N, C-alpha and C positions, 0 to 999 in steps of 0.2 A: 793609811790605805785609802784609795780613791775608788768609789763605785762608778760603774759605767754611767749611771744616770746623773752624776754630779761632776764628772770630769769635764774640763774645759777643752779637751782635745777632740777634734773631729773624729767620727767613728772610724774612718779609714786609717787615721794616724794611730788610733788605739789598737786596731788590729795589727798594724805593722809593728808597733812596739812589742806586742805579744809574740809575734813571729820572730823578731830579731832576738828577743830575750830567750825564747825557746831554742833557737838555733845555737846561741852561745852556750846554753846549758847542755844541750845534747852533744855539742862539739867537745865540751870539757869532760863529760861523764858518760856519754853513750845514751841511747834512747831509754833503755830499760832502767838505768839508774838516775835518769834526769828527774828532778823533783819539781812538781808544780809550785810548791811553796817558794822555791828559789826563783822561779820565773816570775811569780807574782811580786816577790820582794824586789826584784830588779826593776819591775815596771811601776810599782806602787799601786797596782790595781787589785781588785778583789776577785774571788772565784766567780762571782756573778758576772763580772765583766768578761772573764775568760770564757765561761760557758755560754755567754751570749754569742760569741763568735765561733767557738769550737766545742762541740758536744762532748768531747772526750780527749784525753791525752793522746790517744791513738790518732784521732782526726788532726790534732795539732801537729803531730809528727809527720803525717803525710803532707800537710800543708807546707811544712818546712822544706820537704823535698821538692814539691811542685813549684813553690814560689820563691823561697830564699836561695836554696842551693842551685836550682835551675837558673835563676836570674843572675847569680854570681858567675856561673859558667857562660851564660849567654853574653854577658858584658865582656868577659875576659877572653873567651875562645870562640863561641859560636858566631856572633855578629861580625867580629873582625875577619873571620874566614869567609863568611857568606858575602860580605861587602867588598872583599879584596879584589882589586883588578889583577893582581898577581898572587893567587892563593898559595903557590909553592913557596915563594919568598916570604909570605905572611906566616905560613906554618913554621918555617925555619926560625923566623923572628920570634914567634910566640914561644917556641921551645927554648931559645936562648934567653929571652926575657924571664921565663919561668925559672931557669937555672940561676940567673943573676939575682933574682928577687927572693931567694930562699936562704935562710940561715938556720942555726940550731933551734932558735926559739920558734920559728915557723914550722919546722918539721916535728916539733915535740908532740903535737896532737894529731899530725897526719892530715890526710885529705878528708873533709867532711863526708863527701860522697862515698869514698872507699871505706871509711869507718862504718857507715850504715850498711853498705853492701855486705861486709864481713859479719857484722853483728846481727842484722835483721833478716837477710835473705833466707837463711836456713830455717827460720822459725815463724815467719809471718808472711802469708801469701799476699796480703795487701801491700806491705812494704816491698816485697819482692817485685810485684807488678809495677809499682810506681818507680822504683829504682831501675827496673828493666826499661821502662819507657824513656827515662832520662839517658841511660847508657845508649839506647838505640838512637836517640836523637844525636848524641855526641858522635857516634860512629857514622851516622848519616851525614852530618856536617863534614866530617873528615873525608868520607868517601866522595861526596860531591866536590870538595875542594881538590882532591887528587884527580878526579875525573876531568875537572876544568883545566887543571895543570897539564893533564895528558893531552887534551884537545889543543892547548896552547903550545904543545911541543916541549914543555918544561920537564916532563918525566917520560920515561920510555914507554913505547906502545905496548910492550909485552907485560907491563905491570898489571896485576889483578887488583884493581882499586878497592874492591870489597875486602879482600883478604888483607891488603896492606893497611886499610883503615882499622880493621879489627886488631891487627898487631900493634899499631901505633897507640890505640886506646888502651889495650892491655898493658903495654910497656909503660905508658905514661902513668897509669894508676899503680903499676908495680913499682915504679920509682918511689912513689910516696910510701908504699908499704915497707920496702926495705929500708928507706931512710928513717921512717918512724921507729922501726925495730932497732936500728943502730943509733937513733937519736943524733943524727949527723947531717948537717947541711952540706958538707963537702961530698958525702956519699950521694945525696940527691943531685947535686950539680953534675957530678961525674956520670951518673946514670942518665940524666936528661940530655946531657950533651952527647952521650953515646947514641941515644935515640935520634937526636938531631943529625948525627952522622949517618945513621941508617936512612933517614929521609933524604939526605943529600945524595946517597947512593942510588936513589930511584931515578936520578937525572940521566 
């Protein structure tokens, strides 16, 4: 075991190691069953190092939402849509890429965000708030992308972009939920491609 004061890793790297190990542990077991001992074993750090950065397991879990899960979504979904010259084509491409990139191993554990929404939203107001902020950001990115596509004449003028973005988000996460329950990559691919076809129908 390595204490914070003796580790050769820079402080930011140490914090990131803790966050990534916590994300993996929470993803495998859920937040409530996640063990700090397993996180420390994965990182080789001591409790002193962990508590230097995070005063509690609760704070660590919230940081996983705000920094790890949000950054994963930002890299894969948010920034590509925000930076796209053709947001409509980009959204279709993201849905197709998501369908192609998923197999049975990937869907075994489901979506990290969806897992925490189902587990923690009913029982912890802090988790519910942090998850709500992230979901609202996702919907906001989708709504802005659809609104730009509408301005570009890529989707119909009668489309309610706010309602459509809410549906796309709900369906996207719902695809993860049903595929996790079925433990089936093909189910996820069919579901996400049906969502892609819905988006195509907005044209």
